[in-house]
KELUM-645640 format. One record per residue: residue number from 1; x, y, z of N, C-alpha, C in turn; residue in one letter. Coordinates in steps of 0.1 Angstrom, whole numbers. Layout:
<pts>
> NUM,X,Y,Z,X,Y,Z,X,Y,Z,A
...
</pts>
This chain:
<pts>
> 1,1023,1567,1971,1029,1557,1980,1037,1547,1971,M
> 2,1046,1539,1978,1054,1529,1971,1047,1516,1968,G
> 3,1053,1508,1960,1047,1495,1957,1048,1485,1968,D
> 4,1039,1476,1969,1040,1466,1979,1050,1455,1974,L
> 5,1058,1451,1984,1069,1441,1981,1066,1429,1989,V
> 6,1067,1417,1983,1066,1405,1990,1080,1401,1995,N
> 7,1082,1402,2008,1096,1400,2013,1099,1385,2013,L
> 8,1089,1376,2012,1092,1362,2012,1099,1358,1999,N
> 9,1096,1365,1988,1103,1362,1975,1117,1365,1976,K
> 10,1120,1377,1982,1134,1381,1983,1142,1372,1993,F
> 11,1136,1368,2004,1142,1359,2013,1145,1346,2007,R
> 12,1135,1340,2000,1137,1327,1994,1147,1328,1983,K
> 13,1147,1339,1975,1157,1340,1964,1171,1341,1970,A
> 14,1173,1348,1981,1186,1349,1987,1190,1336,1993,R
> 15,1181,1329,1999,1184,1315,2005,1188,1306,1993,Q
> 16,1181,1307,1982,1184,1298,1971,1198,1301,1965,G
> 17,1202,1314,1964,1215,1318,1960,1226,1312,1969,R
> 18,1223,1314,1982,1233,1309,1992,1235,1294,1991,D
> 19,1224,1286,1990,1225,1272,1989,1232,1268,1976,E
> 20,1229,1275,1965,1237,1271,1953,1251,1274,1954,K
> 21,1255,1285,1961,1269,1288,1963,1276,1278,1971,R
> 22,1269,1273,1982,1274,1263,1991,1276,1249,1983,A
> 23,1266,1246,1975,1266,1234,1967,1278,1234,1957,A
> 24,1280,1245,1951,1291,1246,1941,1305,1245,1949,A
> 25,1306,1250,1960,1318,1249,1968,1320,1234,1972,A
> 26,1309,1227,1976,1310,1213,1980,1314,1204,1968,N
> 27,1308,1207,1957,1311,1199,1945,1326,1200,1942,R
> 28,1331,1212,1943,1345,1214,1940,1354,1208,1951,G
> 29,1349,1207,1963,1357,1202,1974,1356,1186,1975,K
> 30,1344,1181,1973,1342,1167,1975,1338,1159,1963,Y
> 31,1332,1165,1953,1325,1158,1943,1334,1153,1932,G
> 32,1330,1143,1925,1336,1138,1913,1325,1136,1902,R
> 33,1329,1138,1890,1319,1136,1879,1317,1122,1877,S
> 34,1306,1118,1870,1303,1105,1867,1314,1098,1859,K
> 35,1320,1106,1850,1331,1101,1841,1343,1097,1850,A
> 36,1346,1106,1860,1358,1103,1868,1355,1091,1877,E
> 37,1343,1089,1882,1340,1077,1890,1341,1064,1881,L
> 38,1336,1065,1869,1337,1053,1860,1352,1050,1857,L
> 39,1360,1060,1855,1374,1058,1852,1381,1052,1864,E
> 40,1378,1056,1876,1384,1050,1888,1380,1036,1889,I
> 41,1367,1033,1887,1362,1019,1888,1369,1010,1878,K
> 42,1370,1014,1866,1376,1006,1855,1391,1004,1858,T
> 43,1398,1014,1863,1412,1012,1867,1414,1002,1878,E
> 44,1405,1003,1888,1405,993,1899,1403,979,1894,C
> 45,1393,977,1886,1390,964,1880,1402,959,1872,N
> 46,1408,968,1864,1419,964,1855,1431,960,1864,R
> 47,1434,967,1875,1445,963,1884,1442,950,1890,T
> 48,1430,947,1895,1427,934,1901,1428,923,1891,G
> 49,1424,925,1879,1426,914,1869,1441,912,1866,R
> 50,1449,922,1865,1463,921,1863,1470,913,1874,D
> 51,1466,916,1887,1472,909,1898,1468,895,1898,L
> 52,1455,892,1895,1450,878,1895,1458,870,1884,D
> 53,1461,877,1873,1468,870,1862,1482,866,1865,G
> 54,1488,874,1875,1502,872,1878,1504,863,1891,K
> 55,1492,858,1896,1493,850,1908,1498,836,1905,R
> 56,1507,831,1913,1513,818,1912,1505,809,1921,I
> 57,1499,798,1914,1492,789,1922,1500,776,1923,E
> 58,1499,770,1934,1507,757,1937,1497,747,1942,R
> 59,1498,735,1937,1489,724,1941,1493,718,1954,S
> 60,1506,718,1958,1511,712,1970,1509,721,1982,D
> 61,1501,717,1992,1498,726,2003,1511,728,2011,P
> 62,1521,719,2011,1533,721,2019,1542,732,2012,K
> 63,1540,734,1999,1548,744,1992,1544,758,1997,A
> 64,1531,760,2001,1526,772,2006,1530,775,2020,K
> 65,1535,765,2027,1538,766,2041,1526,763,2050,G
> 66,1515,757,2044,1504,753,2052,1505,739,2058,L
> 67,1499,737,2069,1500,724,2075,1492,713,2067,P
> 68,1496,701,2068,1490,690,2060,1476,688,2066,D
> 69,1466,688,2058,1452,687,2063,1446,673,2059,Q
> 70,1452,663,2064,1447,650,2061,1436,646,2072,T
> 71,1427,638,2068,1416,634,2077,1419,620,2082,V
> 72,1418,618,2096,1420,605,2101,1407,598,2100,D
> 73,1407,586,2094,1395,578,2092,1391,572,2105,E
> 74,1400,570,2115,1396,564,2128,1387,573,2136,D
> 75,1389,586,2135,1381,595,2143,1367,596,2138,K
> 76,1365,596,2125,1352,596,2119,1344,609,2120,G
> 77,1348,619,2128,1342,632,2129,1329,632,2137,G
> 78,1324,621,2142,1311,621,2149,1314,620,2164,D
</pts>
């Protein structure tokens, strides 16, 4: 007679192969390596610093086109 075969082993092995195949496809489709994520993060930070360094700051609120924000002492705010 033939050898006894545990079908659970084969079923689980096949399921594991299918999951690994799907995971590899998803990594290629969606994933980024840790090095790529770090590179993107540093590039974003560098761009932000460059823009902040080129910002022109003005001390006069009217120069920015903002309304004058003076406080009337008569109203008192209460």
